[in-house]
C-alpha positions, 0 to 999 in steps of 0.5 A: 684061923682064916685070913684077916683080909681073905679077898686080898690074901687069897687073890688069884696070882694073875690078878695080883700081878696085874694089880702090882703092875698098876700100882708100880706104874702109878708110883713110878709116874708119881715119883717121876713127876713130883720127886726131884730125887727119883726123876734125876735118878731115873734120868741117870739110868736112862729110863722113863715111866713109859718104859715100864710096860710089865712087872719084869720092867721093874728091873730097868728102874735104878736101885736105891741104897741106905746111903741115899737116905743118909745123904738126903737127911732128914727129908729131902727124899720125901714125896709128901708135904709136911702138912700131909705127914702124921708121924716120924720114925728115926733109926738108931744111926750107928754109922753116919746120919740116922735114917728118918722115915715119914708117914702119912695117914694112909701109910699108917693104915697100910702098916697096921693092915699088914701087921693085922694080916701077919698076926692073923696068919700066925693064928692070933686074934680077938681074945689074945693078949699080946705083949709087945716087947719091942722098943717104943718111941723112935724105933718102928718095932713097938708101935707097928706091932701095937697097932696091928694087934689092936686092929685084930681085936687083941688086947695089947700089953705095951711093955717095950724093952727092959724091966724084965722081971716085971714083964714076966710077972705081968705075963703071968698075971695078965695071962699073956698068950703071945709076945712080940720081941727079938729072939735074943730078948725072949731067950734072956726073958726065959733065963730070967724067969728061971732065976725067978723060979718061973717056967714060961712053959708051965707057969704062963699062958704064952703060946706064940712068939712073934720074933724078928729085928735080927737074923735067927736060925731054924735051930734057934727056933727049935730051941725056943719052941722046945724050951719055952713050949711055944710056936715061934714065928718069924716076922720081917721088916726094916725101919725104911719100909715101915718097920715089921710088916711081913710074917710067917703063917702057921705053916712056918714055911716062909715069910709072906710078902704082901704083894699089894703093898710090896714088890719083891726081887732077889738079885745077885749082889755083885751084878745086880741081875734079878735071880729066879725063884729058888736062887739065893741072893740079896733082897730088893723091895719096892713099896707100891703104896707108900706115900711119904717115903716111897722106896723103889728097888731098895737094896736092903742087904738081907740074904734070902730066897724067893718062893713063888709057889702059893702056900699051903695056908691058901695065901697066894702072895710070894714068900721069902725064906728065913733071912740067912744073913746080911751082905754087909755082915759077911766076914772074910776070914783068910779068903773064906766068906763066913756068916754069923748064921752059919756059926749059930747053925753049927753050934745049936746042933752040938749037945752041951752047947748053950744058947749064946755065943760071940764072934771076935775077929782080929788080926795078928800081923797080916793074918786074920783070926776068928775066935768063937766064945760059946757058953756051955749049957748048965747040964754040960758044965763040968769041972773036969778038964778032960770033959771040957777039952772033948767038948771044945774039940767037938765044937772046933771040928764042927765049925771047921767042917761048916766054915771051911776055915779053922777058928779058935773056940773058947768055952765059957760058963753059963751066963758069961756072955752079954745079954741084949734087950734089943737087937743082939750084937754077936760079932766084935771085929777088932780089925778096924779098931 
């Protein structure tokens, strides 16, 4: 399917970079002139808008952190007046104050445009029925996907989360062709469908999943595609940026970041140094056209790699690789850095292991311990102790090889571990309890 906006999505790279510089310069001048927060932050950094003479000079600008949003709750960083705002969204606020994001009409238009490009790049368009099973309301996911789907001429089924059996019935009855939700909820939906005697692969018209809001591995993609018979596409965004905005295309070779809307950098988390394309580090994004809540050099905390080469699909905008984890999700176990994504990667390569796992971190005396609880697949489940011991040893060895640290393993029956309709919670860290 051709791009939603070919003139912009296939813009020559040098022209895109000139556009990005103009937008960056305009945004920085606007914030320096009208935002007390940004003017003070730039003065602390010793940088003036006149110092931004190229895109590379973006590195001179100060970083912005999630703590800045909480410290200025609810709207002290906003750069639009209240009568210019048309909507608020609010994050869950699991620690400290929640994050409040405001939108002008122009912000909503750009958000919808970004999702229209994303859905089209995944091959969706007029004639598709898109089931939106992200949460609606204060969470940004549902409404963002909803408006993007409507913009491309698709029919929207706004199911939100929960009432899973009813969602599966509607998926069948209304001939849904694509679903937007978290990967963990789609897995849960597949399991519920099987209990209902329904195969998503054989008994529905579902052909695509637009999956995000939580990290998931390439092995998880393969499991989902093989099991459910769909193409699974990775979509990316955060509440602070506007929710879901960027996605893979049908090539499935990285997430396109629309360069006219955002400037992306990858930095060394320790030094703050900008890394070259191909090097793994922390994602930093500057929103180039956001009006109500501009984000300049926002340190998201997600770990990825910047790909600077044009995609085979013809889109010229930069891409990032699949998010491999978060800086703040990293577990330090006896001096070794461990990411939940590494555990998932290892487990999904082992035959007989199910799709769900849980990590429990604790401390015995001065020693950190890590237990991986993992479900056995229905096919591999056995009441023979020797079979289970062999599988348990295989999992222990695979995890030790991958993580470079010995961890405990507990095999549990299928359906034992909790399922989640929203973002999954794979780690329980009892050291701080």
